Each structure stands twice: as structure tokens, then as C-alpha cells.
PDB file of N, CA, C and O in Angstrom, chain B, residues numbered from 101:
ATOM      1  N   MET B 101     112.375  86.067 114.926  1.00  0.00           N
ATOM      2  CA  MET B 101     111.250  86.576 115.601  1.00  0.00           C
ATOM      3  C   MET B 101     111.272  88.085 115.632  1.00  0.00           C
ATOM      4  O   MET B 101     112.260  88.668 116.078  1.00  0.00           O
ATOM      5  N   THR B 102     110.400  88.630 115.254  1.00  0.00           N
ATOM      6  CA  THR B 102     110.293  90.156 115.267  1.00  0.00           C
ATOM      7  C   THR B 102     109.633  90.833 116.700  1.00  0.00           C
ATOM      8  O   THR B 102     108.474  90.496 116.939  1.00  0.00           O
ATOM      9  N   GLN B 103     110.106  91.496 117.388  1.00  0.00           N
ATOM     10  CA  GLN B 103     109.488  91.842 118.644  1.00  0.00           C
ATOM     11  C   GLN B 103     108.798  92.940 118.442  1.00  0.00           C
ATOM     12  O   GLN B 103     109.415  93.806 117.822  1.00  0.00           O
ATOM     13  N   THR B 104     107.565  93.233 118.806  1.00  0.00           N
ATOM     14  CA  THR B 104     106.751  94.481 118.547  1.00  0.00           C
ATOM     15  C   THR B 104     106.419  95.009 120.002  1.00  0.00           C
ATOM     16  O   THR B 104     105.801  94.425 120.892  1.00  0.00           O
ATOM     17  N   ILE B 105     106.974  96.223 120.008  1.00  0.00           N
ATOM     18  CA  ILE B 105     106.308  96.914 121.202  1.00  0.00           C
ATOM     19  C   ILE B 105     105.928  98.503 121.031  1.00  0.00           C
ATOM     20  O   ILE B 105     106.344  99.220 120.121  1.00  0.00           O
ATOM     21  N   ASN B 106     105.186  98.843 121.932  1.00  0.00           N
ATOM     22  CA  ASN B 106     104.551 100.291 121.909  1.00  0.00           C
ATOM     23  C   ASN B 106     105.825 101.150 122.273  1.00  0.00           C
ATOM     24  O   ASN B 106     106.020 101.192 123.488  1.00  0.00           O
ATOM     25  N   CYS B 107     106.602 101.740 121.620  1.00  0.00           N
ATOM     26  CA  CYS B 107     107.568 102.727 121.909  1.00  0.00           C
ATOM     27  C   CYS B 107     107.393 103.775 122.590  1.00  0.00           C
ATOM     28  O   CYS B 107     108.324 104.190 123.280  1.00  0.00           O
ATOM     29  N   ALA B 108     106.047 104.507 122.555  1.00  0.00           N
ATOM     30  CA  ALA B 108     105.646 105.506 123.329  1.00  0.00           C
ATOM     31  C   ALA B 108     105.788 105.106 124.787  1.00  0.00           C
ATOM     32  O   ALA B 108     106.332 105.834 125.617  1.00  0.00           O
ATOM     33  N   VAL B 109     105.352 104.095 125.016  1.00  0.00           N
ATOM     34  CA  VAL B 109     104.995 103.381 126.367  1.00  0.00           C
ATOM     35  C   VAL B 109     106.356 102.778 126.954  1.00  0.00           C
ATOM     36  O   VAL B 109     106.774 102.977 128.095  1.00  0.00           O
ATOM     37  N   GLU B 110     106.892 102.104 126.090  1.00  0.00           N
ATOM     38  CA  GLU B 110     107.771 100.985 126.752  1.00  0.00           C
ATOM     39  C   GLU B 110     109.258 101.747 126.434  1.00  0.00           C
ATOM     40  O   GLU B 110     110.230 101.158 126.907  1.00  0.00           O
ATOM     41  N   CYS B 111     109.479 102.760 125.823  1.00  0.00           N
ATOM     42  CA  CYS B 111     110.966 103.292 125.668  1.00  0.00           C
ATOM     43  C   CYS B 111     111.063 104.639 126.115  1.00  0.00           C
ATOM     44  O   CYS B 111     111.844 105.390 125.531  1.00  0.00           O
ATOM     45  N   THR B 112     110.298 105.098 127.179  1.00  0.00           N
ATOM     46  CA  THR B 112     110.284 106.434 127.798  1.00  0.00           C
ATOM     47  C   THR B 112     111.684 106.735 128.402  1.00  0.00           C
ATOM     48  O   THR B 112     112.220 107.842 128.361  1.00  0.00           O
ATOM     49  N   GLN B 113     112.254 105.532 129.013  1.00  0.00           N
ATOM     50  CA  GLN B 113     113.669 105.573 129.482  1.00  0.00           C
ATOM     51  C   GLN B 113     114.694 105.031 128.567  1.00  0.00           C
ATOM     52  O   GLN B 113     115.674 104.434 129.015  1.00  0.00           O
ATOM     53  N   GLY B 114     114.535 105.187 127.495  1.00  0.00           N
ATOM     54  CA  GLY B 114     115.532 104.861 126.472  1.00  0.00           C
ATOM     55  C   GLY B 114     115.017 103.519 125.592  1.00  0.00           C
ATOM     56  O   GLY B 114     114.173 102.719 125.997  1.00  0.00           O
ATOM     57  N   CYS B 115     115.598 103.465 124.512  1.00  0.00           N
ATOM     58  CA  CYS B 115     115.049 102.309 123.651  1.00  0.00           C
ATOM     59  C   CYS B 115     115.470 100.870 124.187  1.00  0.00           C
ATOM     60  O   CYS B 115     116.514 100.528 124.742  1.00  0.00           O
ATOM     61  N   LYS B 116     114.432 100.193 123.877  1.00  0.00           N
ATOM     62  CA  LYS B 116     114.466  98.605 124.617  1.00  0.00           C
ATOM     63  C   LYS B 116     114.814  97.724 123.543  1.00  0.00           C
ATOM     64  O   LYS B 116     115.095  96.573 123.876  1.00  0.00           O
ATOM     65  N   LEU B 117     114.866  98.080 122.062  1.00  0.00           N
ATOM     66  CA  LEU B 117     115.205  97.278 121.237  1.00  0.00           C
ATOM     67  C   LEU B 117     116.657  97.236 120.652  1.00  0.00           C
ATOM     68  O   LEU B 117     117.239  96.269 120.161  1.00  0.00           O
ATOM     69  N   GLY B 118     117.112  98.555 120.829  1.00  0.00           N
ATOM     70  CA  GLY B 118     118.751  98.667 120.555  1.00  0.00           C
ATOM     71  C   GLY B 118     118.848  98.770 119.164  1.00  0.00           C
ATOM     72  O   GLY B 118     118.258  99.710 118.630  1.00  0.00           O
ATOM     73  N   ASP B 119     119.613  97.815 118.330  1.00  0.00           N
ATOM     74  CA  ASP B 119     119.769  97.936 116.969  1.00  0.00           C
ATOM     75  C   ASP B 119     118.662  97.473 116.179  1.00  0.00           C
ATOM     76  O   ASP B 119     118.695  97.645 114.961  1.00  0.00           O
ATOM     77  N   GLN B 120     117.778  96.961 116.676  1.00  0.00           N
ATOM     78  CA  GLN B 120     116.719  96.394 115.935  1.00  0.00           C
ATOM     79  C   GLN B 120     115.428  97.381 116.186  1.00  0.00           C
ATOM     80  O   GLN B 120     114.296  96.957 115.956  1.00  0.00           O
ATOM     81  N   CYS B 121     115.658  98.770 116.689  1.00  0.00           N
ATOM     82  CA  CYS B 121     114.640  99.732 116.683  1.00  0.00           C
ATOM     83  C   CYS B 121     114.192 100.056 115.403  1.00  0.00           C
ATOM     84  O   CYS B 121     115.056 100.253 114.548  1.00  0.00           O
ATOM     85  N   PRO B 122     112.715 100.175 115.020  1.00  0.00           N
ATOM     86  CA  PRO B 122     112.141 100.502 113.693  1.00  0.00           C
ATOM     87  C   PRO B 122     112.387 101.879 113.422  1.00  0.00           C
ATOM     88  O   PRO B 122     112.418 102.165 112.225  1.00  0.00           O
ATOM     89  N   SER B 123     112.577 102.834 114.265  1.00  0.00           N
ATOM     90  CA  SER B 123     112.830 104.173 114.378  1.00  0.00           C
ATOM     91  C   SER B 123     114.053 104.665 114.264  1.00  0.00           C
ATOM     92  O   SER B 123     114.273 105.875 114.198  1.00  0.00           O
ATOM     93  N   ALA B 124     115.226 103.488 114.223  1.00  0.00           N
ATOM     94  CA  ALA B 124     116.693 103.991 114.300  1.00  0.00           C
ATOM     95  C   ALA B 124     116.992 104.841 113.118  1.00  0.00           C
ATOM     96  O   ALA B 124     117.688 105.842 113.282  1.00  0.00           O
ATOM     97  N   GLU B 125     116.449 104.482 111.731  1.00  0.00           N
ATOM     98  CA  GLU B 125     116.717 105.009 110.562  1.00  0.00           C
ATOM     99  C   GLU B 125     116.259 106.554 110.576  1.00  0.00           C
ATOM    100  O   GLU B 125     116.953 107.446 110.088  1.00  0.00           O
ATOM    101  N   ALA B 126     115.086 106.756 111.154  1.00  0.00           N
ATOM    102  CA  ALA B 126     114.305 107.878 110.923  1.00  0.00           C
ATOM    103  C   ALA B 126     115.094 108.997 111.899  1.00  0.00           C
ATOM    104  O   ALA B 126     115.380 110.144 111.557  1.00  0.00           O
ATOM    105  N   ARG B 127     115.372 108.374 113.201  1.00  0.00           N
ATOM    106  CA  ARG B 127     116.144 109.230 113.995  1.00  0.00           C
ATOM    107  C   ARG B 127     117.428 109.838 113.530  1.00  0.00           C
ATOM    108  O   ARG B 127     117.830 110.969 113.803  1.00  0.00           O
ATOM    109  N   ALA B 128     118.096 108.813 112.692  1.00  0.00           N
ATOM    110  CA  ALA B 128     119.442 109.287 111.978  1.00  0.00           C
ATOM    111  C   ALA B 128     119.090 110.180 110.731  1.00  0.00           C
ATOM    112  O   ALA B 128     119.863 111.086 110.421  1.00  0.00           O
ATOM    113  N   GLN B 129     118.175 109.994 110.153  1.00  0.00           N
ATOM    114  CA  GLN B 129     117.827 111.080 109.344  1.00  0.00           C
ATOM    115  C   GLN B 129     117.451 112.358 109.723  1.00  0.00           C
ATOM    116  O   GLN B 129     117.877 113.414 109.256  1.00  0.00           O
ATOM    117  N   ALA B 130     116.691 112.212 110.529  1.00  0.00           N
ATOM    118  CA  ALA B 130     116.467 113.626 111.652  1.00  0.00           C
ATOM    119  C   ALA B 130     117.637 114.201 112.073  1.00  0.00           C
ATOM    120  O   ALA B 130     117.953 115.333 111.707  1.00  0.00           O
ATOM    121  N   SER B 131     118.331 113.515 112.827  1.00  0.00           N
ATOM    122  CA  SER B 131     119.740 114.039 113.063  1.00  0.00           C
ATOM    123  C   SER B 131     120.708 114.711 112.197  1.00  0.00           C
ATOM    124  O   SER B 131     121.306 115.761 112.435  1.00  0.00           O
ATOM    125  N   GLN B 132     120.781 113.991 111.194  1.00  0.00           N
ATOM    126  CA  GLN B 132     121.658 114.628 109.918  1.00  0.00           C
ATOM    127  C   GLN B 132     120.831 115.724 109.358  1.00  0.00           C
ATOM    128  O   GLN B 132     121.578 116.666 109.095  1.00  0.00           O
ATOM    129  N   PHE B 133     119.674 115.972 109.086  1.00  0.00           N
ATOM    130  CA  PHE B 133     119.057 116.974 108.896  1.00  0.00           C
ATOM    131  C   PHE B 133     119.290 118.184 109.667  1.00  0.00           C
ATOM    132  O   PHE B 133     119.517 119.263 109.118  1.00  0.00           O
ATOM    133  N   ILE B 134     119.235 118.017 111.022  1.00  0.00           N
ATOM    134  CA  ILE B 134     119.340 119.009 112.089  1.00  0.00           C
ATOM    135  C   ILE B 134     120.856 119.662 111.852  1.00  0.00           C
ATOM    136  O   ILE B 134     121.096 120.867 111.780  1.00  0.00           O
ATOM    137  N   GLU B 135     121.767 118.634 111.754  1.00  0.00           N
ATOM    138  CA  GLU B 135     123.194 118.776 111.727  1.00  0.00           C
ATOM    139  C   GLU B 135     123.529 119.554 110.395  1.00  0.00           C
ATOM    140  O   GLU B 135     124.515 120.291 110.410  1.00  0.00           O
ATOM    141  N   THR B 136     122.818 119.448 109.306  1.00  0.00           N
ATOM    142  CA  THR B 136     123.454 120.018 107.883  1.00  0.00           C
ATOM    143  C   THR B 136     122.697 121.082 107.619  1.00  0.00           C
ATOM    144  O   THR B 136     123.068 121.701 106.621  1.00  0.00           O
ATOM    145  N   LYS B 137     121.549 121.604 108.297  1.00  0.00           N
ATOM    146  CA  LYS B 137     120.726 122.721 107.767  1.00  0.00           C
ATOM    147  C   LYS B 137     120.997 123.563 109.061  1.00  0.00           C
ATOM    148  O   LYS B 137     121.230 123.022 110.142  1.00  0.00           O
ATOM    149  N   SER B 138     120.952 124.956 108.881  1.00  0.00           N
ATOM    150  CA  SER B 138     120.962 125.870 109.654  1.00  0.00           C
ATOM    151  C   SER B 138     119.506 126.401 110.188  1.00  0.00           C
ATOM    152  O   SER B 138     118.504 126.309 109.479  1.00  0.00           O
ATOM    153  N   LEU B 139     119.487 126.863 111.268  1.00  0.00           N
ATOM    154  CA  LEU B 139     118.124 127.222 111.885  1.00  0.00           C
ATOM    155  C   LEU B 139     117.353 128.094 110.928  1.00  0.00           C
ATOM    156  O   LEU B 139     116.149 127.883 110.777  1.00  0.00           O
ATOM    157  N   ASP B 140     117.977 129.081 110.259  1.00  0.00           N
ATOM    158  CA  ASP B 140     117.376 129.892 109.201  1.00  0.00           C
ATOM    159  C   ASP B 140     116.719 129.087 108.009  1.00  0.00           C
ATOM    160  O   ASP B 140     115.711 129.509 107.442  1.00  0.00           O
ATOM    161  N   GLN B 141     117.296 127.994 107.687  1.00  0.00           N
ATOM    162  CA  GLN B 141     117.024 127.160 106.554  1.00  0.00           C
ATOM    163  C   GLN B 141     115.599 126.376 107.142  1.00  0.00           C
ATOM    164  O   GLN B 141     114.577 126.315 106.457  1.00  0.00           O
ATOM    165  N   ILE B 142     115.684 125.915 108.227  1.00  0.00           N
ATOM    166  CA  ILE B 142     114.637 125.136 108.860  1.00  0.00           C
ATOM    167  C   ILE B 142     113.398 125.904 108.843  1.00  0.00           C
ATOM    168  O   ILE B 142     112.348 125.545 108.311  1.00  0.00           O
ATOM    169  N   LEU B 143     113.675 127.338 109.670  1.00  0.00           N
ATOM    170  CA  LEU B 143     112.328 128.009 109.621  1.00  0.00           C
ATOM    171  C   LEU B 143     111.962 128.526 108.276  1.00  0.00           C
ATOM    172  O   LEU B 143     110.792 128.854 108.082  1.00  0.00           O
ATOM    173  N   ALA B 144     112.759 128.620 107.422  1.00  0.00           N
ATOM    174  CA  ALA B 144     112.290 129.028 105.936  1.00  0.00           C
ATOM    175  C   ALA B 144     111.507 127.799 105.384  1.00  0.00           C
ATOM    176  O   ALA B 144     110.541 127.935 104.633  1.00  0.00           O
ATOM    177  N   LEU B 145     111.960 126.641 105.783  1.00  0.00           N
ATOM    178  CA  LEU B 145     111.184 125.255 105.298  1.00  0.00           C
ATOM    179  C   LEU B 145     109.837 125.213 105.833  1.00  0.00           C
ATOM    180  O   LEU B 145     108.898 124.819 105.141  1.00  0.00           O
ATOM    181  N   ALA B 146     109.699 125.594 107.011  1.00  0.00           N
ATOM    182  CA  ALA B 146     108.411 125.715 107.722  1.00  0.00           C
ATOM    183  C   ALA B 146     107.669 126.545 107.580  1.00  0.00           C
ATOM    184  O   ALA B 146     106.474 126.272 107.686  1.00  0.00           O
ATOM    185  N   GLU B 147     108.087 127.901 107.280  1.00  0.00           N
ATOM    186  CA  GLU B 147     107.192 128.845 106.704  1.00  0.00           C
ATOM    187  C   GLU B 147     106.656 128.583 105.429  1.00  0.00           C
ATOM    188  O   GLU B 147     105.495 128.926 105.209  1.00  0.00           O
ATOM    189  N   GLU B 148     107.420 127.947 104.429  1.00  0.00           N
ATOM    190  CA  GLU B 148     106.992 127.729 103.058  1.00  0.00           C
ATOM    191  C   GLU B 148     105.799 126.613 103.242  1.00  0.00           C
ATOM    192  O   GLU B 148     104.756 126.588 102.588  1.00  0.00           O
ATOM    193  N   SER B 149     106.138 125.805 104.157  1.00  0.00           N
ATOM    194  CA  SER B 149     104.881 124.507 104.309  1.00  0.00           C
ATOM    195  C   SER B 149     103.769 125.144 105.009  1.00  0.00           C
ATOM    196  O   SER B 149     102.652 124.757 104.667  1.00  0.00           O
ATOM    197  N   VAL B 150     103.830 125.935 105.814  1.00  0.00           N
ATOM    198  CA  VAL B 150     102.615 126.748 106.282  1.00  0.00           C
ATOM    199  C   VAL B 150     101.884 127.572 105.271  1.00  0.00           C
ATOM    200  O   VAL B 150     100.654 127.600 105.244  1.00  0.00           O
ATOM    201  N   ARG B 151     102.691 128.292 104.379  1.00  0.00           N
ATOM    202  CA  ARG B 151     102.237 129.076 103.376  1.00  0.00           C
ATOM    203  C   ARG B 151     101.479 128.171 102.330  1.00  0.00           C
ATOM    204  O   ARG B 151     100.353 128.484 101.942  1.00  0.00           O
ATOM    205  N   ARG B 152     102.034 127.203 101.949  1.00  0.00           N
ATOM    206  CA  ARG B 152     101.607 126.148 100.808  1.00  0.00           C
ATOM    207  C   ARG B 152     100.176 125.703 101.509  1.00  0.00           C
ATOM    208  O   ARG B 152      99.179 125.847 100.802  1.00  0.00           O
ATOM    209  N   LYS B 153     100.017 125.233 102.690  1.00  0.00           N
ATOM    210  CA  LYS B 153      98.980 124.528 103.243  1.00  0.00           C
ATOM    211  C   LYS B 153      97.697 125.487 103.188  1.00  0.00           C
ATOM    212  O   LYS B 153      96.561 125.186 102.819  1.00  0.00           O
ATOM    213  N   ALA B 154      98.230 126.870 103.708  1.00  0.00           N
ATOM    214  CA  ALA B 154      97.159 127.874 103.919  1.00  0.00           C
ATOM    215  C   ALA B 154      96.598 128.143 102.445  1.00  0.00           C
ATOM    216  O   ALA B 154      95.379 128.234 102.300  1.00  0.00           O
ATOM    217  N   GLN B 155      97.426 128.268 101.387  1.00  0.00           N
ATOM    218  CA  GLN B 155      97.093 128.453  99.977  1.00  0.00           C
ATOM    219  C   GLN B 155      96.277 127.226  99.387  1.00  0.00           C
ATOM    220  O   GLN B 155      95.512 127.447  98.449  1.00  0.00           O
ATOM    221  N   GLU B 156      96.395 126.067  99.848  1.00  0.00           N
ATOM    222  CA  GLU B 156      95.457 124.952  99.291  1.00  0.00           C
ATOM    223  C   GLU B 156      94.120 125.216 100.075  1.00  0.00           C
ATOM    224  O   GLU B 156      93.015 125.200  99.533  1.00  0.00           O
ATOM    225  N   ARG B 157      94.297 125.416 101.161  1.00  0.00           N
ATOM    226  CA  ARG B 157      92.945 125.358 102.113  1.00  0.00           C
ATOM    227  C   ARG B 157      92.090 126.534 101.546  1.00  0.00           C
ATOM    228  O   ARG B 157      90.865 126.419 101.505  1.00  0.00           O
ATOM    229  N   SER B 158      92.742 127.706 101.091  1.00  0.00           N
ATOM    230  CA  SER B 158      92.030 128.893 100.601  1.00  0.00           C
ATOM    231  C   SER B 158      91.705 128.629  99.235  1.00  0.00           C
ATOM    232  O   SER B 158      90.779 129.303  98.782  1.00  0.00           O
ATOM    233  N   SER B 159      92.359 127.641  98.323  1.00  0.00           N
ATOM    234  CA  SER B 159      91.838 127.746  97.136  1.00  0.00           C
ATOM    235  C   SER B 159      90.813 126.429  96.853  1.00  0.00           C
ATOM    236  O   SER B 159      90.239 126.258  95.777  1.00  0.00           O
ATOM    237  N   SER B 160      90.706 125.641  97.878  1.00  0.00           N
ATOM    238  CA  SER B 160      89.493 124.575  97.549  1.00  0.00           C
ATOM    239  C   SER B 160      88.220 124.902  98.200  1.00  0.00           C
ATOM    240  O   SER B 160      88.141 125.640  99.182  1.00  0.00           O
ATOM    241  N   ALA B 161      87.198 124.317  97.610  1.00  0.00           N
ATOM    242  CA  ALA B 161      86.126 124.798  98.233  1.00  0.00           C
ATOM    243  C   ALA B 161      85.683 124.376  99.457  1.00  0.00           C
ATOM    244  O   ALA B 161      86.299 123.364  99.789  1.00  0.00           O
ATOM    245  N   PRO B 162      84.595 124.842 100.549  1.00  0.00           N
ATOM    246  CA  PRO B 162      84.705 124.598 101.793  1.00  0.00           C
ATOM    247  C   PRO B 162      84.111 122.990 101.660  1.00  0.00           C
ATOM    248  O   PRO B 162      83.406 122.641 100.714  1.00  0.00           O
ATOM    249  N   GLN B 163      84.448 122.239 102.578  1.00  0.00           N
ATOM    250  CA  GLN B 163      83.901 120.922 102.832  1.00  0.00           C
ATOM    251  C   GLN B 163      83.046 120.898 104.066  1.00  0.00           C
ATOM    252  O   GLN B 163      83.483 121.246 105.163  1.00  0.00           O
ATOM    253  N   TRP B 164      81.760 120.460 103.854  1.00  0.00           N
ATOM    254  CA  TRP B 164      80.634 120.566 105.013  1.00  0.00           C
ATOM    255  C   TRP B 164      80.595 119.142 105.586  1.00  0.00           C
ATOM    256  O   TRP B 164      80.794 118.135 104.907  1.00  0.00           O
ATOM    257  N   VAL B 165      80.329 119.153 106.855  1.00  0.00           N
ATOM    258  CA  VAL B 165      80.145 117.864 107.311  1.00  0.00           C
ATOM    259  C   VAL B 165      78.909 117.757 108.105  1.00  0.00           C
ATOM    260  O   VAL B 165      78.673 118.463 109.085  1.00  0.00           O
ATOM    261  N   PHE B 166      78.068 116.771 107.604  1.00  0.00           N
ATOM    262  CA  PHE B 166      76.896 116.904 108.120  1.00  0.00           C
ATOM    263  C   PHE B 166      76.454 115.713 109.102  1.00  0.00           C
ATOM    264  O   PHE B 166      77.102 114.685 108.905  1.00  0.00           O
ATOM    265  N   PRO B 167      75.549 115.635 110.054  1.00  0.00           N
ATOM    266  CA  PRO B 167      75.378 114.360 110.788  1.00  0.00           C
ATOM    267  C   PRO B 167      74.880 113.311 109.973  1.00  0.00           C
ATOM    268  O   PRO B 167      74.401 113.670 108.898  1.00  0.00           O
ATOM    269  N   GLU B 168      74.882 111.873 110.282  1.00  0.00           N
ATOM    270  CA  GLU B 168      74.629 110.727 109.614  1.00  0.00           C
ATOM    271  C   GLU B 168      73.259 110.818 109.425  1.00  0.00           C
ATOM    272  O   GLU B 168      72.754 110.553 108.334  1.00  0.00           O
ATOM    273  N   ASP B 169      72.491 111.235 110.564  1.00  0.00           N
ATOM    274  CA  ASP B 169      71.099 111.315 110.774  1.00  0.00           C
ATOM    275  C   ASP B 169      70.297 112.417 109.981  1.00  0.00           C
ATOM    276  O   ASP B 169      69.075 112.449 109.840  1.00  0.00           O
ATOM    277  N   GLY B 170      71.295 113.386 109.454  1.00  0.00           N
ATOM    278  CA  GLY B 170      70.679 114.476 108.812  1.00  0.00           C
ATOM    279  C   GLY B 170      70.462 115.604 109.755  1.00  0.00           C
ATOM    280  O   GLY B 170      70.625 115.463 110.967  1.00  0.00           O
ATOM    281  N   ILE B 171      70.041 116.885 109.126  1.00  0.00           N
ATOM    282  CA  ILE B 171      69.957 118.135 109.805  1.00  0.00           C
ATOM    283  C   ILE B 171      68.295 118.086 110.384  1.00  0.00           C
ATOM    284  O   ILE B 171      67.370 117.899 109.594  1.00  0.00           O
ATOM    285  N   GLN B 172      68.088 118.269 111.765  1.00  0.00           N
ATOM    286  CA  GLN B 172      66.766 118.137 112.224  1.00  0.00           C
ATOM    287  C   GLN B 172      66.243 119.819 112.379  1.00  0.00           C
ATOM    288  O   GLN B 172      66.819 120.751 112.940  1.00  0.00           O
ATOM    289  N   PRO B 173      65.087 119.793 111.737  1.00  0.00           N
ATOM    290  CA  PRO B 173      64.415 121.220 111.533  1.00  0.00           C
ATOM    291  C   PRO B 173      63.986 121.617 112.970  1.00  0.00           C
ATOM    292  O   PRO B 173      63.422 122.693 113.171  1.00  0.00           O
TER     293      PRO B 173
END
């Protein structure tokens, strides 16, 4: 039986599921990333990501959002 809990609420004082925690693998990957990359490398990755997203936004046409009932004159 798989136990399902809301980790944001239930695990504020520590993980309740232990070895069965669904985010254990992601935490391990994040820890390894932080240990193997220097702060300069992490900042360079973040800067590149921000630059790429800004470039995508500037190269695409603007997207307009209209109300469902239209625009009233």
C-alpha cells in the first residue's frame, strides 16, 4: 500500500515517509549538483537560463488575453 501525504504540510519537521519518500531521489540529485558545481558555475547556468527566456519572450509575438464575454465599449 502506497501512503500519500502532502509533504509541504506533513513534513515540516522532517520527512514522515523515510526511505519511501517520493522526493528522496530529487533531493539526492540536487545535493550532488550543489556538491559538484562551483557557485560561479551555478550562477552562469542561472544567467544563461534567464537570458534564454528573455530572448524567447522578445522574439515571440505578444499574446493578448481577452475576457470571456468580450470587451465592452
